[in-house]
C-alpha positions in Angstrom: 33.4 102.8 109.2 34.2 99.0 106.4 31.8 98.7 103.2 32.1 102.8 104.4 32.4 105.4 101.6 33.2 108.9 102.5 32.2 111.7 99.7 34.0 115.3 99.8 32.3 118.2 97.6 34.3 120.8 98.4 37.5 122.2 100.1 35.7 123.0 102.8 33.2 121.3 105.8 30.4 122.6 106.2 28.1 126.2 104.8 29.1 129.7 106.3 32.7 130.7 106.7 35.4 129.7 104.3 38.1 129.8 106.7 36.7 127.8 109.5 35.6 125.2 106.5 38.7 124.4 105.5 40.0 124.3 109.5 37.1 121.8 110.3 38.1 119.8 107.2 41.5 119.1 108.0 40.9 118.7 111.1 38.1 116.2 110.5 40.5 114.5 107.6 43.6 114.3 110.4 41.0 112.5 113.5 40.2 110.5 110.0 43.0 109.0 109.7 44.3 108.5 113.7 40.6 106.6 113.8 40.5 102.4 114.5 37.9 102.6 112.2 38.2 103.8 108.6 36.0 104.3 106.0 36.7 101.7 102.5 36.4 104.4 100.3 36.7 108.2 100.0 35.4 110.1 96.7 36.1 113.2 95.8 34.4 115.5 93.4 33.4 119.4 92.4 35.7 121.4 94.5 36.3 118.6 97.4 39.2 117.4 94.3 41.5 120.0 94.6 42.4 118.8 98.4 44.1 115.7 96.4 45.9 117.6 94.4 49.5 119.8 94.7 49.3 122.4 97.9 46.9 121.5 99.4 46.4 121.3 103.2 45.3 117.6 103.7 48.0 115.4 101.6 49.4 114.1 104.5 46.6 113.3 105.8 45.5 111.6 102.8 48.8 109.9 102.5 48.1 108.5 105.6 44.2 107.5 105.2 45.7 105.7 102.0 48.4 104.1 104.4 45.6 102.6 106.1 44.2 100.6 103.1 41.6 103.8 102.4 41.2 103.9 98.5 41.3 108.2 97.5 39.5 108.7 94.7 38.9 111.6 92.3 36.8 112.5 89.8 38.3 112.7 86.2 35.6 115.2 84.6 36.3 117.6 87.9 39.8 117.0 87.6 39.6 118.6 84.4 37.6 121.2 84.4 39.8 122.6 87.5 42.8 122.1 85.3 44.1 119.5 88.1 44.7 116.7 86.3 48.5 116.6 86.1 48.7 118.7 89.8 47.1 115.1 91.5 49.4 114.4 94.3 47.4 110.9 95.9 44.8 108.2 95.3 43.4 107.5 91.1 41.0 109.0 89.1 37.9 108.0 88.8 34.7 108.3 86.5 31.3 109.2 87.5 29.8 105.3 86.8 32.7 103.8 88.8 30.7 106.3 91.8 28.3 104.9 90.9 28.6 102.0 91.6 30.8 102.5 94.8 27.3 104.5 96.1 24.7 101.8 95.0 27.3 99.1 96.8 28.4 100.3 99.6 26.8 103.3 102.7 27.8 106.2 101.6 28.4 110.1 103.8 28.5 113.2 102.4 30.8 116.1 103.2 
């Protein structure tokens, strides 16, 4: 997945059962961390930013991805909106401009 950007928009995968969606997201991030090929970046926005913050059940998976050279980015506007700016535990805040640049220059996988 080199040169790929994964865009995570919420705390779970898919629609329907919320608990199942969260379980699927945790499993996805765990297995992505164990995969041989990894994306270049993961951008979290909207409710997805909650996954990079204190209390997130997937912080360990994200730490493994970051240790594997995956850049973790979180939308600053979204962090501020949810009152989470001071609770971000992993990755770097990013702007919409930088997110757009990544989207225009990389292959995007949206979750």
